C-alpha positions in Angstrom: -8.7 -22.8 37.2 -5.4 -21.7 36.7 -4.4 -17.7 37.3 -4.0 -17.3 33.5 -7.6 -18.5 33.1 -8.9 -16.3 35.8 -7.3 -13.2 34.6 -8.5 -13.7 31.0 -12.0 -14.2 32.0 -12.1 -11.7 34.0 -10.9 -9.1 31.1 -13.1 -10.6 28.5 -16.0 -10.2 30.6 -15.0 -6.7 31.5 -14.3 -5.8 27.8 -17.5 -7.3 27.0 -19.7 -5.1 29.2 -18.4 -2.4 27.3 -20.2 -3.3 24.1 -23.7 -2.4 23.3 -24.3 -6.4 22.6 -22.8 -9.6 23.0 -20.1 -9.4 20.1 -20.6 -12.0 17.3 -18.4 -14.0 14.7 -15.7 -11.8 13.8 -16.1 -9.2 16.4 -15.9 -12.1 18.9 -12.9 -13.7 17.8 -11.2 -10.1 17.9 -12.4 -9.6 21.6 -10.8 -13.3 22.3 -7.5 -12.1 21.1 -7.4 -8.7 22.6 -8.5 -10.1 25.9 -5.8 -12.7 25.7 -3.3 -10.0 24.3 -4.1 -7.7 27.9 -4.1 -10.9 29.9 -0.8 -11.7 28.7 0.8 -8.7 29.1 -0.4 -8.5 32.8 0.4 -11.9 33.3 3.9 -11.7 31.8 4.6 -7.9 33.0 6.1 -8.0 29.2 5.0 -6.4 25.8 7.1 -9.0 23.4 4.9 -12.0 21.4 6.4 -15.1 23.1 6.3 -13.5 26.6 2.8 -12.5 26.1 1.7 -15.7 24.6 3.1 -17.6 27.4 0.7 -16.3 29.7 -2.4 -16.6 27.7 -5.0 -19.3 28.7 -4.8 -21.6 25.4 -3.7 -25.1 24.8 -2.7 -24.1 21.4 1.3 -24.4 20.5 3.0 -21.1 21.6 4.1 -20.4 18.0 0.7 -20.5 17.0 -0.7 -18.2 19.9 2.5 -15.8 19.1 1.3 -15.8 15.4 -2.5 -14.8 16.8 -1.0 -12.0 18.7 1.1 -10.8 15.6 -1.7 -11.2 13.1 -3.8 -8.8 15.5 -1.2 -6.1 16.2 0.3 -6.2 12.3 -2.5 -7.2 10.2 -4.2 -4.1 8.9 -8.0 -4.1 7.5 -8.4 -1.0 5.4 -12.1 -0.9 5.7 -11.3 -0.1 9.6 -10.8 3.4 10.8 -10.6 3.1 14.5 -9.7 0.1 16.8 -10.1 -0.5 20.5 -12.6 2.4 21.4 -15.3 0.0 22.7 -13.2 -0.2 26.2 -11.4 3.3 26.0 -14.1 5.5 27.4 -14.2 3.4 30.4 -10.5 3.4 30.8 -10.2 7.4 30.3 -12.9 7.7 33.0 -10.9 5.5 35.5 -8.2 7.3 34.6 -9.4 10.9 34.9 -9.0 11.7 38.5 -5.3 12.0 37.4 -3.9 13.9 34.6 -4.3 11.9 31.5 -0.8 12.0 29.6 -1.9 11.1 25.9 1.2 10.0 23.4 0.7 10.0 19.3 3.1 8.3 17.8 3.3 7.2 14.0 4.9 3.8 12.7 5.2 1.2 10.0 2.6 -1.8 10.6 1.6 -4.7 8.4 2.8 -4.6 4.7 3.1 -1.1 3.3 0.8 0.7 5.6 1.2 3.1 8.5 -0.6 3.5 12.0 -1.3 6.8 13.6 -1.5 5.6 17.4 -3.0 7.3 20.5 -2.3 6.1 24.1 -2.7 7.1 27.5 0.3 6.6 30.0 -0.3 4.5 32.7 2.3 3.2 35.3 4.9 3.5 32.8 3.3 1.9 29.8 1.5 3.3 26.5 -2.4 1.9 26.7 -3.6 2.3 23.3 -7.1 4.3 22.5 -7.4 4.3 19.2 -5.6 4.5 16.0 -5.7 5.2 12.2 -4.2 2.9 9.5 -3.6 4.3 6.0 -1.8 2.4 3.4 1.7 4.3 2.4 5.8 3.8 3.1 7.7 5.5 5.8 7.0 9.3 6.5 4.4 11.4 8.3 0.6 11.8 8.4 -1.0 14.7 7.2 -2.2 16.9 9.7 -5.8 16.6 9.2 -5.2 12.7 10.6 -3.9 13.8 13.7 -6.9 16.0 14.0 -9.0 13.3 13.1 -7.6 11.0 15.7 -7.6 13.5 18.9 -11.3 14.8 17.7 -12.2 10.9 17.9 -10.6 10.3 21.2 -11.5 13.6 22.5 -15.2 12.7 22.7 -14.1 9.8 25.1 -12.8 12.1 27.3 -14.3 13.2 30.8 -15.3 16.6 30.9 -13.1 18.3 33.4 -10.2 16.1 32.6 -6.5 17.5 32.6 -5.0 16.4 29.2 -1.3 17.0 28.5 -0.5 15.6 24.7 3.0 14.9 23.8 4.5 14.0 20.5 7.5 14.5 18.6 8.2 16.8 15.8 5.6 15.4 13.6 3.0 16.7 15.8 4.0 20.5 15.7 1.5 21.9 13.5 -0.3 25.0 13.7 -3.8 23.4 13.0 -3.2 20.3 15.5 -2.2 23.1 18.1 -5.2 25.2 17.4 -7.2 21.9 18.5 -5.4 21.0 21.3 -5.8 24.4 22.7 -9.7 24.5 21.7 -9.6 21.1 23.3 -8.2 22.6 26.8 -5.2 20.4 26.6 -1.6 21.4 27.4 0.8 20.2 24.6 4.5 19.4 24.7 5.9 18.6 21.1 9.7 17.8 20.7 12.5 17.5 17.6 
């Protein structure tokens, strides 16, 4: 068995343990793609789609794997509020012996949609914890959406963990700052 297969199987097994029951149907398909995505990033040490796809254990054409990864990341399911939270709690628990640096950013995704992403910094990379997706063009999210996302992720942070929140000028609203202080998080917002 190749390293790509071993790595993928190990990652998929670890992700599956974080679900309350064995994923079926569409959820299982999404889990397979997520495990392949993580495995490809780890195997290649890169984050561009062709490099990731080249390290996924799949016998389909490279272009097909690139499209699958691209669809997973860029396609928007409007009924879906949060993504990837099943393993975020486990990730945060394992990293909480260090200061958790959370990074929030908004960007365009898919066709006519925006995502608000909250990630944890680990070894120079931003690992996604959760995101919100809304229909819209370029622009900023409402402060309530910022608060909604950090509140959902805050529930996953182990008690007593030291947290620093980073964001650009979009994330300097007073209500957001009040919420961060309520959580006991330090924060830095830059222009």
